[in-house]
N, C-alpha and C positions, 0 to 999 in steps of 0.2 A: 607861334611857339612850337606847335606840334610838328610843323614842317622842318624846323631847325633841329628838333629833337630826333626826328627820323633820319635826317641827313647825318647827324653825328653818330647815331647807332649803326647805320650802314657802313660808316668809315671805320669803326672799331670792331666789326664782327670778327670773331675768332675762327680758326680752322677747326670746326667741330661739326658733329652730326646735326646739332640743333642749337639754336640760340633764340631767346625771346627777351623782349623788354616790355614791362607792364608799368606804365606811368599813371599815377593817381594824384589828382588835385582835389582837395576838399575845403570848402568854405562853410563854416558853421556859425550860426547865431542862435542865441537863446534870450528870450525876454520873459520876465516873471514878475508878478505882483502877488505879494503875500501879506495877508492881513491888511490890505489896502495900501501897502507901501511898495513902491517900485524897487525891485532889487537891481543891482548893477547889471547891465547888459553883458552877456558873454559873447566873445568874438574870437574865432580861431581860424587860421589859414595854414594849411599843411599840404606838402607835396613832396614827391620823390619818385624813384623808379626802382623796380626789382628786375634784376637780370637773372635769367635761368640758362644754364649751359648743360647740354647732354652730349657726352662724347665717350665712345668706346665702352658703353655700358654703364658709365657713371653719370651722376647728376650733381650739379652744384648751384647754389644761390648766392647772390650778393645784392644788398640794397644800398642805395645812396640817395642823399638829398642834393648832391652836387650833380646836376644834370647837364653840365658842360661836357664838351668832348673829352676833356681830360678826366672828369669825374666818371663818365661812363666807361672810359678805357680801364680805369682802375677797377671798377666793379666787374667788368668782363674778365679781367685777369684773375680776380679773386674767385669768381664763379668757376672759371676754367680750372683753377688749382683744385677746387673741391671736387669737380667732376673727375679729374684724374685720380684723386685720392680715393674716391668711392668706387671706382671701376673694379669690378670683380669681387667686391666685398659688401655690396649693398643687398638688402632684402629683395630689391627689384632689379632685374636685368633691363636697364633702360634702353639698351640697344634694340629691344623688341618693341618699344613703344612707337606707335605711329602718331606723332604729334600733329595736330591740324595746323593749317596755314590759312586761316579764314580772312576774308575781306568783306567789310560791311560797316554799317553804322546803326546806332540805336539811340533814340531820344525818348525819354519818358514824358508823360503829359504835364503841362503847366499852363493853364488858361490865364490865370492872373498871377504873374510872377511875384515871388516873395519880395523882390527888390522894388517892385512898383508901388508898394505901400510904405510910406515913411515910418521910421522907427517910432516916432511920437504917436502916430495913429495906432500902431500895434499896442503900445502901452495904454492908450486910451481904451481900446477894446478890452484889454485884460483888466483894467480898473473897473469897467462896467460889469464884467462877468464876476470879478471878485466881490463887488458890492452885492451882487445877486446871491452870492453864497452865504453872506452874513445876515441871516434872517432872524436870529435868536441869540440871546446872551449865552446860551449853552453851547453854541458853536465857538470853540476856543482856538481853532486854527483853520485857515481857509486860503486857497491859493489857485491862481490861474497862470498857465504857462503856455508859451509857444516856442517850439524848437524847430529849426530848419537847417538842412544840410544840402548844399549844392556840390555835386561830384562830377568831375570830368575824368575819363580814363582813355588811354591810348595803349593798344596792344599791338606789338610788332613782332614778326618772326623773321628768321634768317632767309626764308624763301618767299619774301614779299607779302607775308601776311600783314594785314593792317585793319584794325577794328577800332573805331572811335565810338564811345558811348557817353551820354549825358543824362544826369539824373537830378531830380528835385524831390527831397524827402521832407515831409512835414509831420510833426508830432504835437498835437494839442493836449493839454492836461488840465483837469480840474479836480479839486478834492476839498472835502469839508469834514472836519473832525469835531464831534460833539462830545461833551463830557458833563456828567452830573452824578452825584452820590457814588463816587468811586467807580462809575461805569464810563468807559470811553469807547466810542465807535466811529469808524471812518467810512465814508462813502465816496467813491471816486468815479471819474469818467474813464472807465476802462482799466482800472488797476494800475499796473506799472507801465503806463504809456502805451496801452494796447491799441488805442484808436490812432493808428499811424497809416499813412498813405504815401503814394507818390503823387505829386501834383503841386499846385501853388496854393494861394489863399482860398481858392474855391473848395479845397478839401475840408475847410471848416464847416461848410454847409453840408457836404456829403457825409461827414461823420456825426452831424447833429450837435456840434460844439456850442453853437449860439442858443440852443434851446435847453441844454442839460442842467444848468446851474440850479434853478428852482427845485427840480426833482432831486438832485443830489443833496441839497440842503435839507429838504423835507425828510428824505429817507434816512439821513444820518441821525436826525432827531427821533424818528420813529423807532430806530433800532435801540435807542436808550431804554425804552420801556418794553421792548419785546422780550419774550421768554427765550431761553436757550433752545436751540434745535434739539428735538428729541433724539434718542439713540435707538438703534434697532435695524433690522433688515427690512428695507422698503424700497420703493421705486425712486429713481432719480430723474428729474427733468433738468437737464443742464442747458443753460442759456449759451448763446454763441460766445460771449466773453469769458465763459468757463471752458467751453469746448476747445477753444484754441490752445489753452494750456494742456488739456488732456491729449490733444493731437500732438502737440509739440514734444511733450515728455514721454508719452507711451507709444507713439508711432514714429515720430521724426527721429529722435535720438537713437532708439534701438535699431533703426534701419540704416543708419549711416554705415557705409560699407567699410570704411577704414576702422571704425569701431568694431565691426564684426570680425575684421582681420586681426584685431588686437592692438592697433596703433595707439589707442587712447587709454589703455588699461592703467597706466601709471597716474593719470590725472583725472580724466572724466569718466573712467570706468569702461566696462565691456558691454555686451548685449546678450540678452537671452536668445536672440535670433542667431541661427547658424546658416551657413551657405546651403546646406542640403534642404532647408525649408523653402527656398525660392522656387516658386512655381507650383507648390502643392500645399503649403501650410495654411490651415484655417485660422486666420488672424481674428476674424470677427464673424458676425452673422451675415446672412445674405444681403442685408441692407447696407453693409459697410463698403463704400466706394471712395477710396482716397486717391487723389491725383497730385502729381508734382507738376505745377503749371507756372513757370516764370514768364508766360506770354500775356498775362492779364495786366494791361498798362497801369491800372490804378493801384494794384497791390504793391506792398512795401518792398518786395524783393524781386520785382520783375526786371528782366534784362534781355538783351539780344544774344549775347554770348557769355559763357562763363569765363573765369580767369585763366583757363588753359586753352581757350579758343573754341570750345564746343558750342555749337549753335543750340539755343534754347528751344525746347519743344514740350508740349503737354503730353504726359504719359500717365497711365494708370499704375500706381504702386500696389494698391490692393483693389481687386475687382470682385464684387459679389462675395466679399469676405475672404478671398484667397490671395495670399501674398504673391505678387507677380515679380517684383524686382526690388533691389535695394537702392539706397541713395548714394551712388558712387560715381565719381567723375571718371574721365578717361583712364587715368593711371590705375585707379583701384579696379576698374573693370578689367584691365589687362592682367592685373595681379590675380584676381579672383576667377577669371574666365566666366564672368557672369554679367548680365545686362545691368545697366545703371541709368544715370541721367546726366544732364549737363549741370552739375552742381559743384564743380571744383572752384572754391571761392576763398578770397582772402579779405581780411578786415581792413587792409590798408596797403600802402606801398612797401612797407618794411616787414611784411609777413608773406610767407609762401602760401599758395592755395592748398586747401585741404577739403575733404568732403563735408559740405554743409547743406542742410536743407535750405530752400529758398521759399517759394510759395507752396506750402503743403496744405491741401484743401480737402474737406469732406464734402462730397458732392450732394446737393439737395435731394430730398426724397419727395414724398407726396402728402405728408400729413400737415394739417394746419395746427397752430398752437392750441386752438380750442379742442381739436380732436385728441391731441396728445394729453392734455389735462384730463379730458373726459375718460381716457383709457386707464387712469391711475386710481386705484381704490385707496391706497395709502402711500404717500410719498412726500418729497420735498422738491420745490423748484429753487434752484440755486443760480445766482448771478455773480459775476465779477470775481475772478481769482484774487486771493490775497496771500496765500501761503501754499508751499508745495514741498514735498519730500519724496524722493524716489531712490531706490537702491542702485548699487553700482552697475547692475545688469539691466537697468531700466525696466524692471519687472514689478516689484512690489512698490506701491505708491500710497501716499496720503495727501489729499488736497483740501484746502479750506477756502471758503468764499465770504464775501462781504455781506451778502443779502440772501435771505431765504424766505419762502412762503410754504406753509403746509398745503398739501393736496389731500383732501379727504372725500371719498365717494365721488370722484370726478369733478370736484370743485376746488378752486383756490380758496385757502383759508387764511389763518393768521400769519403775520410776519414773524419770523424767528431770527435770532442773532446767532452768530458763530456756527454756521452750518459747515460740516466737514463730512468727507467720505473717504473710504479706503478700498483698495482692491489690488488685483494682480493683472498686469497687462495681458498675460497669456490667456486669461479667461474673461476679463472684464468686457472686451469688445464683442465677445460672443453673446453677451446679455443685451446687446443693442436691439431694442424692440420697435422703435419708431424713429424715423428721420424726418425732420421738418422740411416743408417746401421752401422754395427760394424766398418766399415772403418772410419767413422767419430767420433768414440768413443774414450774416454781417461779414464785412471785410475788415480784418484787423491784423495784428501782428505784434512783434516786439523788436526794439532796437538793442536788446541786451542778451542775446544768446551767446554764452561763453563756451569755449572749447579750445583745445590745442596747447602745446608747449613750444614757445611762449604763448600766453593767452591771447586769444582773438575774440573780441566782442563784435558780433555781426548782426545785420538786420535780417529778419525773417518775417515772411507774410503768412497769414492763415485766413481762410474763409470757411465758415461753417454755419449750418442751420442749428436750431435747437434740436436736442435728441433725448430720447427716453431710454433708460437702462433699467432692467428688472432686477429686483432682489439684491440691492447694493447695501453694503455695511455703512450706515450713516450714523454720525454721532455729533453731539453738541460740544460746547466749550467748557462744561463742568464735568 
């Protein structure tokens, strides 16, 4: 199929400075058992191509699901029309862009292919896990889910660029909701599908899916009788499944270069970060080291090349607390005259690439979990994000978690429900006092990062250890 597609593309190439084709094919399946009952299996198959044309300083796009020679020809003509219309009137002088013409292949890991396990066996597994969640009459809702996407992409350029990439994404989910005496609490396996990986069925072992159900059920019940989290200024020990949300919202989004340049202000907001901060701004304490790393195979958003053909590489975004560079693909880098990353990405064949975080990770430190707890005189240990709110400039935020435990005089104490905290991105990361070792770290992410007009929901990966923040504004649910 790809050979035929390439031949057709080469036949319809326009007389232009640059032309590319990005073909995407996704096969998606989801199996779910809720309250012991198997829900209808979800199946989706989607595919198409995006044509990009750059000519005489203008740029045009056209997407089509008709990948015949005639369909590609129509898309090339439409993209060429828009390239002519935008020449000389665009924010970007596209004539100055040096678009890459890469050649290569990338395949993500998949030891036990999703397709090698029959659908019936997957439902059997989900029934078993669902049954292990229903341990008490007070558990009123419980669910086990498996979600898989296989994606194949082909990127071609007018000067013989050719990149083929293959991915297998798997997202397991578990949740238990307990209710008694007008109190309702939910405990889940990574919140909103945060335990996501690239790989096959072996990822269930890597994420701990098969061991999690009894703990989730027990903790949902324990929360029913727990007191509300106390309010006040105290230390915060954030578990990895909360850290990934903190990184995502208060580092990832404000550092997207197109947002800094103002492209997202109408929809997703702007950023408190400005171009003159790059290279000198103290984003956090000396312990803060954030990397952009799409080269880790198991992470959810790893790849070999971004959707504009830039080769993936690991780079430090923040090093020893100092902001080094923004998250901007090749086009944004040219606009800003600033360094960036290979992160020009689209959510599918009918969307143009924009600046998106991929794998944004907080590098491990040296502290054990026991050392971090022992360092806290008064604080709260919080796990698993369940709510978030952050302003248009990605600065002031308020986050809530499913599970909390008090820390008093260096020891873990009682479980508390409805733990929340608030802060300001521009100062919060400077209160980072301890960073956990690799033993405390987890590889997670989200399938639901939204941005762009029209909207694009995209996969993002995060890895982080547990971390301690000093003097945080903590509050409970009352």
